[in-house]
Residue, then its C-alpha position, 0 to 999 in steps of 0.5 A: m578635239l584630241v584624237n589618235m594621231a593615226e587618224i590625222l595621218e591616214k587622211a593626210v596620206r589619202d589626200h596627199y598632204a603632210v601635217a607639220a608636227v611642231n614642238v611646244w614647251n608651255g601652255e601658251s605655245v600649245q595655244k598657238c598650235f590650236e589658234a593656227a589650226s583653227e585659223l587655217r582649218a587644219p589638223t595639228i600635231i603637237n610634239v612634246s619632247g622627252f626633255v620637256k620638264d613638266m609633260e603632265w602640265i603640257a597635257g593639261a594645257a592641251k586638254y584646256w585648249e581643245r575645249k576652247y577649239p573643239e573643232v580642231p583635230a589635234a594629236l598630242n604626241l610624245d616626241h623621241g620618247f626614251g622608253y616604255e615607262m615614259a610612254a606609259q606615263m604619257i598615255h596616263y597623262g592623256y597623250t594620244s600618240v607616243m614615239i619610241d626612239k631606239s634608232s641608235l640601237p641595233f635593229e633587233e633591239n629597236v624592234r624588241l623595245t618598240k614592239e613592247v610599246v606598241k602592244m601597250a599603247h594600242s590597248c589604250n587606243v594610242s598610236v605609236e611612231g617608231e624610227i628606223g635609220h637614225v636622224g642625228g643632229l644637235g637637237f632632240c635625239a633620245p639616248d640609248e640604253k646607256g644614256n648616250i645621245n648620238f648627235t652626229y651627222s654622217e655623210d655616208d649612207e650608214q644611218l639612212t633608212t633602207p626600204e628593206e629595213a622599213v618593211e621589216f620594222i613595220k612588219q615586226t613592230g606594228v607601228d602606226c607611222l615610221a620616221v625615216s632618215v633620208g638626209t635631214v638632221h635635227g637642229t641646224y646643218k653643219k654642212e650642206p645637206k644631201m636630201d635623198f628624195e629617191r630613197l624616200a620614194q623607194i620607202k614609200t613604195a615599199v611600205d603601207k604606213p605613213l612616213v615621218i620626216h624629222g629635222a626639217s628646219y633649215s631644209g628649205d621650202e623647195n626641199l620640204r615641198k619635195f618631201v610632201e610630194g614624195g609621200a611624207a605625211k608628218i614633218n617635224i619642224f621646230s628650230e626655225l619656229a623657235e628662231a622666228g619667235l626669238n627674233a620677234s622678241v628681240n625686235y620688240l626689245e630693240n625697238e621699244e623704249s619701255p619694254k614689258i616682259f609679258v609683251m615680249e613673250t607675246q611677240g615671241l609667241e606670235g613670231y613662232k605662230a606665224k612661222m608655223i602657219h607658213f609651214m602648214k600652208l606649205f605642206g598643204q594641210a590648210n582647209r582639210w576639215 
């Protein structure tokens, strides 16, 4: 059942666990999200990056698989949406949550643009995720107004979220959940990450909305467990899943004398799903319905 993402996250906050939000790229990857959630009796958040070519097709696949797995609470979420027009289009397609990422812009502009999306989305019973502070890296970061994408990872505190900014951003925008920057980075780390768990705890104490961690791949299970313990309700993770899927496909090709393309794809998707299940268990979201 496709539901407003706020419903999933409010329960996660109340019961002290986090929900893995994993990116998909086709109908089969959507299927694996529903399969994993059904097997674990877990909620699922299906992320669709603004860079995916046919986002309407993904929405159609999600609607198909929700009919096959009506017991699964699932949110279909636009991840790093570029702007108002894209958010509106995704809501028209049937997405139950949208993220508007203007974190590369000055605070006032981020607030103004996010607030516009919140007003529109809430009128359609769709939740909104915003971001304050900036999570960089070689991954899915939305471009700024000039089309530039900030892929940098800073060692200083310049791009990290402050509790004061988080409180004011939520107050002015009315977002349903907030992505914060506390030391993770999209894609792979170019240097040893500095996870700021104390900062996360301070933000958690200061705000009354679910917090989101982006760029969780390769952060290590122990660090991810600490994020959950520190109050994160949604953790975006994809690069490790994609690598696991790729490795499964490569292993099949290397060990099969007469490989078949459809078997290779199936093996890759199973590898992706297995890694997904690992994180769903790690975050404590199994057996939640």
